[in-house]
C-alpha positions as CSV (number, residue, x, y, z in Angstrom):
1,X,0.0,0.0,0.0
2,X,1.4,3.4,-0.9
3,X,1.5,6.3,1.6
4,X,-0.9,8.3,-0.5
5,X,-3.7,5.7,-0.1
6,X,-3.6,5.3,3.7
7,X,-5.5,8.6,4.5
8,X,-8.2,7.8,1.9
9,X,-8.7,4.3,3.4
10,X,-8.7,5.8,6.9
11,X,-11.2,8.5,5.9
12,X,-13.3,5.9,4.2
13,X,-13.5,3.9,7.4
14,X,-14.4,7.0,9.4
15,X,-17.0,8.0,6.9
16,X,-18.5,4.5,7.0
17,X,-18.6,4.6,10.8
18,X,-20.3,8.0,10.8
19,X,-22.8,6.9,8.2
20,X,-23.6,3.8,10.3
21,X,-24.5,6.1,13.3
22,X,-26.8,8.1,11.0
23,X,-28.6,5.2,9.5
24,X,-28.7,2.9,12.5
25,X,-31.8,4.5,14.1
26,X,-33.6,4.2,10.8
27,X,-32.7,0.5,10.4
28,X,-33.8,-0.5,14.0
29,X,-37.5,-0.9,13.2
30,X,-36.6,-3.2,10.2
31,X,-34.1,-5.1,12.3
32,X,-36.7,-5.7,15.1
33,X,-39.1,-7.1,12.6
34,X,-36.4,-9.4,11.2
35,X,-35.9,-10.7,14.7
36,X,-39.5,-11.9,14.7
37,X,-39.0,-13.7,11.4
38,X,-37.7,-17.0,12.9
39,X,-40.7,-17.2,15.2
40,X,-43.1,-16.6,12.4
41,X,-41.4,-19.3,10.2
42,X,-41.6,-21.8,13.1
43,X,-45.3,-21.0,13.6
44,X,-45.9,-21.5,9.9
45,X,-43.9,-24.8,9.9
46,X,-45.9,-26.1,12.9
47,X,-49.2,-25.4,11.1
48,X,-50.6,-23.4,14.0
49,X,-52.0,-19.9,13.2
50,X,-49.8,-16.9,13.9
51,X,-50.7,-15.0,17.0
52,X,-51.9,-11.4,16.7
53,X,-50.6,-8.6,18.9
54,X,-52.7,-8.3,22.0
55,X,-54.7,-5.1,22.5
56,X,-52.6,-4.5,25.7
57,X,-49.3,-4.8,23.9
58,X,-48.4,-1.1,24.3
59,X,-47.5,-1.2,28.0
60,X,-51.0,-2.0,29.0
61,X,-52.5,1.0,27.3
62,X,-54.9,-0.9,25.2
63,X,-53.6,0.5,21.9
64,X,-53.3,-2.1,19.1
65,X,-50.1,-1.2,17.1
66,X,-51.0,-0.2,13.6
67,X,-54.6,0.6,14.2
68,X,-53.9,4.3,13.6
69,X,-52.1,5.5,10.4
70,X,-50.4,8.6,9.3
71,X,-51.3,9.2,5.6
72,X,-49.4,11.6,3.4
73,X,-50.8,13.6,0.5
74,X,-49.1,16.3,-1.6
75,X,-51.0,19.2,-3.0
76,X,-50.1,21.9,-5.6
77,X,-50.8,24.8,-3.2
78,X,-52.1,25.7,0.3
79,X,-55.6,26.5,-1.0
80,X,-56.1,23.0,-2.3
81,X,-54.5,21.4,0.8
82,X,-56.8,23.4,3.1
83,X,-59.9,22.4,1.2
84,X,-59.0,18.7,1.2
85,X,-57.9,18.9,4.9
86,X,-61.1,20.5,6.0
87,X,-63.2,18.1,4.1
88,X,-61.6,14.9,5.4
89,X,-61.9,16.2,9.0
90,X,-65.5,17.2,8.5
91,X,-66.3,13.8,7.0
92,X,-64.5,12.2,10.0
93,X,-62.1,10.4,7.6
94,X,-59.3,12.0,9.7
95,X,-59.0,13.4,13.2
96,X,-56.3,15.9,12.3
97,X,-54.4,17.1,9.3
98,X,-51.1,19.0,9.5
99,X,-50.1,21.1,6.5
100,X,-46.4,21.4,5.8
101,X,-45.9,24.2,3.3
102,X,-43.1,24.8,0.7
103,X,-41.8,21.3,0.3
104,X,-39.9,20.6,-2.9
105,X,-40.8,17.5,-4.9
106,X,-38.5,16.1,-7.5
107,X,-39.9,13.2,-9.5
108,X,-40.1,11.6,-13.0
109,X,-43.4,12.2,-14.8
110,X,-44.1,11.0,-18.4
111,X,-40.4,10.6,-19.1
112,X,-39.3,14.0,-17.8
113,X,-37.7,15.0,-14.5
114,X,-40.0,17.5,-12.8
115,X,-39.4,19.8,-9.8
116,X,-42.4,21.5,-8.0
117,X,-43.1,23.3,-4.8
118,X,-46.0,21.6,-3.0
119,X,-47.8,21.4,0.3
120,X,-47.6,18.1,2.3
121,X,-50.6,17.0,4.2
122,X,-49.9,14.6,7.2
123,X,-53.3,13.0,8.0
124,X,-54.0,11.0,11.2
125,X,-56.7,8.5,10.8
126,X,-57.7,4.9,11.7
127,X,-56.0,2.4,9.5
128,X,-59.3,0.9,8.5
129,X,-60.3,4.3,7.0
130,X,-57.3,4.5,4.7
131,X,-59.2,3.0,1.7
132,X,-62.1,5.5,2.1
133,X,-59.7,8.4,2.7
134,X,-57.8,7.4,-0.5
135,X,-61.0,7.2,-2.6
136,X,-62.2,10.6,-1.3
137,X,-58.8,12.3,-1.9
138,X,-58.7,10.8,-5.4
139,X,-62.2,12.1,-6.2
140,X,-61.4,15.8,-5.3
141,X,-57.6,16.1,-5.9
142,X,-56.5,18.1,-9.0
143,X,-53.6,15.8,-9.9
144,X,-54.0,13.1,-12.5
145,X,-52.4,10.7,-10.0
146,X,-52.7,11.9,-6.4
147,X,-50.1,10.8,-3.9
148,X,-51.8,9.0,-1.0
149,X,-49.5,6.8,1.1
150,X,-50.1,5.6,4.6
151,X,-47.9,4.3,7.3
152,X,-49.2,2.4,10.4
153,X,-48.4,4.0,13.8
154,X,-46.8,1.4,16.0
155,X,-46.4,3.5,19.1
156,X,-47.2,6.9,20.4
157,X,-48.9,9.0,23.0
158,X,-51.8,6.7,24.0
159,X,-54.3,9.6,24.8
160,X,-53.6,11.1,21.4
161,X,-54.0,7.7,19.6
162,X,-57.2,7.1,21.5
163,X,-58.5,10.5,20.5
164,X,-57.8,9.8,16.8
165,X,-59.8,6.6,17.1
166,X,-62.6,8.3,19.0
167,X,-63.0,11.2,16.5
168,X,-63.1,8.8,13.5
169,X,-65.0,6.0,15.2
170,X,-68.5,6.7,13.7
171,X,-67.1,6.5,10.2
172,X,-65.4,3.2,10.7
173,X,-68.7,1.6,11.6
174,X,-70.6,3.0,8.6
175,X,-70.3,2.4,4.9
176,X,-67.9,4.0,2.4
177,X,-67.9,7.8,2.4
178,X,-68.4,9.4,-1.0
179,X,-67.7,13.1,-1.9
């Protein structure tokens, strides 16, 4: 090895170490699910049905992990975002919507790289309402293909998660909501 390469190798090692500290927290949820994989495979091999998380799995709070979701929708401007946000809350498809202004989206659309300023909506709802929420947003959104993605909430402040469920409860028991 020549003298000129030693610092580059050392810097590469330091950069890798720093990068691992940055990405480690993001990888922990994935790693924790991978740890459950052997148990799931053993359950499948034994022929017994897999066990569901108990309602008391969140430190006795009664919250079922994943029963609440955070959905994300991008809008072309604040006016459209506010109209959709108000409508989904009024229809009880969501308990709360946060509007995050002035995000920059870079994406490929019809073979061309686009860059737009948008407003991001963060919508808290019951996971069971995500299909109805998606249908409603698609029916009123100005984009040809509206972004509606949802992630289950595994943990959080129990009173808040309970409030989300309470506010949207009447909708989850009724039929599909139309615009």
